[in-house]
N, C-alpha and C positions, 0 to 999 in steps of 0.2 A: 542404779548403784552397782558397782562391781562386786563380784563375789567376795573378794578379799576384804573390801570395806564393810560389806554386809556382815560377814563373820565377825569382824572386830566389833561392830556396833552392837551385835546381840550377845557378845560375850563368850563366844566359843574359844576356849583356851587350849592350845596344843601343849604337848610336853607333859610335865609332871601334873598339871592341873586338868588334864584332858578328861577326867572322870566326871567333871561337873555337868557338862552338856545341858545347860539350862537356858530357858528363855523366860525372863521375868520370874525366875525362881522355880519354874515348873520343869522337872526333868524331861529331857528330850528322849524319846524312844524311837530309834531309827528303824528303817525298813529292814526286814529280815531277808535280805538278798544274799544268796551264797556267793562267795568270791570266785572269780573266774581267772584262769591263767590266760594272759595275753602275750603279746610278742615279747615283752620284757627285754632283758639284756642278753648278751652272749655268754652269760655265766661268770663273767669276770667281776671282781670286787675291788674297789678303791677305798683305802682307809686314809683319811686326811688328818694330819696332826697340826693343830694350830699352836705355834709358840707365841703365846699372848704377851705383848709388851714390847716387842722389838728385840730379836735375838742378836747378840753381838757376834756377827759372823767372823770377825777377825780373830777372836779368841776361840772360835769353834773350829774353823779351818785355817791353819796357820801357814803363811808363806815362808817356808824354810829358806827359799832362795833369796829372801829379803829380810833375813832374821835381824840383822843389825839395825835396819831402818824400822822394823817392827818394834824392836826393843827401845829405840830412841823415842818413838812416839808413845810408848807405854812403859815407862821406867819402873812402875810398881805392878802393873797388870800383866806384863809379858810372861807367858808360860816358859819356865826354864827349858832350854833346848834339850837337856838330858831327859826330860819327862814327856816330851812331845811324842805322840804316837805317829810314827813315820808311815805314810802310805806310799810315797815315792820320794826320790831324792829332793824334790822341790816342795812337796806338800805334806803337811802333817795335821793331826787332830789333837784337840785338847786331851789331856791325860785322862779325863773322866769318860772319854769316849772309847777307851780301850776295847770294850766288847765288840765294837763295830769293825775292828781290824779284821776279824775272821770273815765277816760278811764281805768286806771289800776284797780280801785276798781270794775269796771263792767266786768273785764276779757277781755277787748278789746285792751290791750297793753301788749306786752312781751318785757322784757329787756334781751338781750344776753350779758353776761359779758365777758370782756377780749377777744375780737375778734381781730385777727391779722394773722400773718403768720410767718414761720421760717425765721430767718436772716433778720429781719425788715430793710428795706431801709428807711433812714430818709430824702431823697430828695423828695420835693413836687412832682416834675414831674415824677420821676421814680416810686415812690410808688403809685401815682394816676394811672399810666399806669398798674401797677400790679393789682390793684383793678378792673380797668375797663376791662382788658383783661383776668383776672383770671389766670395769669401766675405764675410760681414759681419765687422766688427772682432773680434767675440767668438765667431766660429765657425771651427772648424778643418776643412778639407776636404783630402782626399788625392788629389783629381783636379783637373785643370785645366779651364778653361772650353772650350778647344779640344778637350781630351780628351773632354769630354761632347758637343761638337758633332759630331765626326767620325763616330761610329757612326750619327748621324741622317742625315748626308750620304751614308754608305755603309751602308745598313741590312742588307745581306746579308754584311757582314764578320763573322767571318773565313772563313766557308764559301766565299764567292765574293769574293775580294779584288780590288781594282781593279788595272788594268794598271800603275799608277804609285804611288809612295809617297803616302800620305794627307797627310803633313806632313814637312817637312825643317827641321832645325836646323843652322845652321853653328856647329859647336862639338863638343866631345868628350863632354860630360856632358849627358844629356837633361834638359830643363826639366820642372818640374811642370806647365807649361802643357799638355803633351801626355799627361799621365797619365790613365788610365782605370781605375777600380777593378776592372772585369771583365776587361779585356784587357791591362793594363799600359801601357807606353809605346807610343804610336801614331805616333811619328815615327821617321825614321832620322836619325842625327847623324853628321856627318863634317866634316873640315877642307877636303877637296878631293875631287872626283869620282874622280880617278885613284887617290888613296891609298885611298879607300874600296873601289874595285874590286880593288886589289892585295891588300887585307886578306882579301877573301872569295874570291879567285880559286881557291884550292885546295880549296874546299868542293865537295861533290858531293851527289847525291841517290840515294835508293833507293826501292823500292816495298814494303819490308817493312811489314806491318800492325803497329799497336801491339799490345802484349800485352793479353789479356783479364783485366786486373786493375783494382783500384780507381783506379790512376793512369793507366790506358790512355787515357782521354779527354784527360787533361791532357798526356800525352806526345804524343798526336796533335796537339793544339793547338800544342805547342812545336815540333814538326817543321814544321808549316805556317808558323809565324812564321819559323823559320829559312829555310825555302824561299823565302818572300817576300823576305827580306833578300838572299839569294844572287841571286835573279833581279833585284831592284831595283838591285843593284850594276852589272849590265851596262846596264840601262835608263838609270841616272843617267849613267854614263860615256858611253854612245852619244849621248844627247840633248845632253849638255854639249859634246861634240866637234862637233856639228852647229850649235851656237848661233852662234858667230862674231860676237860683239858688235862694234859699229862705233863706239861712244862711247869717249871717252878717260877712263878712270878714274884719278883722282889717285894718284900714287905716295906711299909713306910714309903710307898711310891704310888701316888694317885694315878699317874699315867698307866702304870702296870695294872692297877685295878680295872681301869677302863678297857685295856687290852684283854684282860682276863675275861670280861663279859663278852667282848666281841669274838674272842676265840671260841667260847662255848656256843655262841649263836651260830657261827660258821660251821663248827664241828657238828652241831646238832642238825644241820641241814637248812638253815635259813638262807634264802637266796637274795637278800637285800644287797643291792649293788654298791651303795655308798654309805660310809660311816664317817662321822666327825668326832674327834676327841680333842681335848684341850689340855695344854700344860701351861699354867699361868706363872708369872713372876719374872719375866725377862726385861722389865723396865729397870735396868741396873744402873741408876745414876750415881750410886754411892756404894763403897765397900763391895765392889763386884766380885772380887776374887775370894771373899769369905766363903769358907767351905760349905756353908748352908745356903749360899745364893747361886751364882751361875754354875759353879762346879756341881752342885747337887742337882740342878735342873738337867744338865747334860748327862749326868750319871743316871738319872731317872729315865731319860729318853733312851739311852743305850740299853739299859737293863730291860725296859719294857719291850722294845722292838725285837731284841734278840730272843727273849722268851717267847714272844708271839711267833716269830719266824720258825723257831724250833717246834712249836706246837703244830704249825701248818705242815712243816716238813715231816714230822712223825706221823701225820694222818693223811699224807699224800694229797694235800690241798694247796701246797705252796705255789703251784703253777698258775692259780687263778687269782691271786691276791697281789696287789701292789700297794705299798705304803709311801706316802708323800708328805713332806713337811712344808709349812709356810709360816711366815711372820710378817707383820706389817711393814717393817723396815729393819735395816741393820743399825749399827752404831757408828759414831764418829771414829776416825782413825786415831786421833789423839785422846788419851785419857783426860779426865777432868780433875779439878783440884780435890774432889771428894773420893778419889780412887775408884771412880766409876766411868761410865761412858754415856754420852748424850745421843739423842736421836740422830740417825744417819740415813743412809740410802741403801745401796745394793748389798746383798748378802747371799751366801750359798744356801742351797736347799738339798735335802737328801731324798733319794728315790730308792726304795728297797724292795726286793722280791726276786723270785727265781727267774723271772722273765726279763729282768733289766739287763742292759748291755754290760754294765759294770764299768768301773774306771771313773775318770774325771773329764767333764766337758768344760772346756774353756781354760784360760790361764788363771793363775792366782790373782787375787786383788793386787792392783798396782799401787804402791804406796808412795812413790816419788811425788813431790808436790805438784809437778807439772802434769801428772796423770790423774790428779783428783779433780772433782768438780769445783765450782765456785765457792762452795761451803766447806771445802776440805774433806769431802766425803768420797767414798769409793764409787766409781762410775759403773753403771750397769752395762753388761754385755748382752744379756738375754732378757727379753720381756717375759714377765711371769706368765703371760697368756700363751706363750709358745709351749710352756710346760703343760698348761691346760689343754691346748690343742693336741698335744701328743697323747695325753691320757684319753681324750675323747675319741680320737681317730684310731690310734694304734692299740689301745687297751679295750675300749668299748665298741669300736667298729663303726663310729659315726661317719657318714659320707662327707665330702668336702662341702656340699650344699648345707647339710645340717650343721657342720662346724661353723660356717660363716653366720648362720642364723643364731647359734648359741653364743658365740663370742662377738657377734655384731660387726666383725670385719675379718679380713684374712690375716692369719698368722701362720708362718711356717712351723713345721714340727721339728723336734730335736731327736737325735738318735739315742733315745732313752731305753727303748724296748727292743728286744730281739726281733730281727727282720723288719724293723721300722724304716720307712723311706725317709730320705732327707734331700733337700736341694742345696745343702752346703757341703763342700768337699772335705774340709778339714777343720773341725771345731776346736782343735787344740792349738791351731795356728791363727790366733786372732791378731790382725795387723795393728800397728800403732797409729795408722792414719788412713784416710780415705784414698783409695788408689784406683785409677782407671788405666788398664793396660792397652797397649796398641793392639788393634784387631789383627787376627791372623787367619788366612793369608791377606796380604795387602800389597798391591791391588788384588781384587777378588772378583769372581764371577761364578755363580750368582749369589753364593752364600759365604759368610765369614763368621768367625767366633770372636765374641767380645767377653773379656773377663774383667771383673772389678772386685774390690775388697772393702769391707766396712769394719771399722773398729768397734762399733756398737750397733745394736738393733735400732732401726729407724725406718721412716717412710722413704721409699726410693722410687725415683722415676728415671728411666733410661730411654732417651728419645733420639731419633735420627732426623736431621734437618738437611735441606738442600742449600745451594749457594745463596738463595734469596731469603733464607731464614724460615722457610715453610716447613712445618712438622710433617714429615712424610711417613713416619712410623713411630709408634710407642711400644717399646719392647718390654718394659717393666713399669708397673704403676701399683705398688703394693708395699706393705710393711714387711721388712726382711730382717733376718737375724744377722748378728755379727759373724764375719768370716768371709770366705772367698765364694764368689758366684760366677756362673758361666751362662751366657745367652747366645743363641744362634740367631743371626740376622740373614734373612733371605730377601734379596733385592729384585726378585722377579717383578716385572711391571715397571721398574724404574729405568730411566735412561742412563747411559754411561756418563760419568762425570765425578766431581768431587763432592763428598758429603761429610757432614759433621755428626758425631754422636756425643751426647752430653749426659753425664751422670749428675743427677740433682738430688740433694737431700735437704733437710731443714737448714743445715749450716754450710753446705758445700755445693759448688757447681764446677765440674771438670769437663772440659771439651777436648776432643781429639778429632783428627781428620782421617778420612779413609777414601779410597779411590775405587770406583766401580768401572771395570773395563769389559765391554761386551764385544 
């Protein structure tokens, strides 16, 4: 039996119920082993905000360059042009996001346009699982992408656990995001540090060795997990009490309350690398523009993150923290008869922090009917896993090998963070169609440059064939982001003659001819 299943079967509850620690009603007393510092992370912190319900990206980030088309599709929901918060001449924000303007202008906020994945699923539950697990649309995973990341950041867990929780979720039910098939849930979940401490205050430890039975190793592991949680309760409470935030967090704002807790933990010295907070209510099928609905949610988001960023800035900790949003999908381009929006596809996400590049990655959502997908939805330009890859590699310092193991396939990164590498030359110039340029020079000897452009992220193969149709070289075979790409082809070892190079995607195949002269 796997540890995850074993823990579930005997009733160990993570999160708010973590204090129970019982087997058949008998309190578990874990081993009294002191916590050890292990390799851990590079000191960086990622705070993930889940917009639960499917955020309407089109009323969040508004294409000013297509305002009349936007207004036509949304006769009652369109934000008046006079109240839109202008970021550039072409792009603006919902009026409720006014506080974010200062972050954008100071280069501390990046918008990534049209984020999604192939074959968008429009079920809340399934699409949420896809985003949390970083799976393909037709793949079911039972662990989260952070759950796969954490054992690589803490390679000696669980035998030498870190001094602090590896991840924290503000909430009572632990997310799939932190699930690991070998170790179970790797985060602790609570509503407040003090209540979490009160829950586990009566737990104690003993030094009794586990029985020499088939379940002995699993019982030992269970006791260790219980012990970690008991000790973490004191650490969480103590660091929180030391935090003493100085920023003013907005009242009547559940997200601000969560960020207030995280600020105190970080300011108090807690080194937990990943936090998850949730803002619920984005399933806006009816009366969306009611002040208490979508505008209130966006206002809560803007108020919470600006207060949090101010706290980090005031305490010289802003360089180590990045905030990232996600939602299971965007909404339809056309409003519905209930003055709301239905489940859609791609949407923008926000990345905020001192070390972000700033600006906007990608074009505005394209609203012309011939630019939408078969369901009338916004097409994606960037796969959400490219954002994850960027956080893992450029923020947390994961290697390419580790990156592929965590995300289960190769994804190119985006220029989200300062000094971050990228293999795409211009992210703001997303082409309208697939393009394969003529190689240069041509004829060539022995090397030449091949350029091509992709209107959306997709699986790409670039192959070279001889006159008989034999594949003599595969230059690209990977998932790549929308934009322009460049590849060098070296023909050493090949005879003079005519060759063909072919760009192949799921929907396209383009072939061009080149001549090798030696």
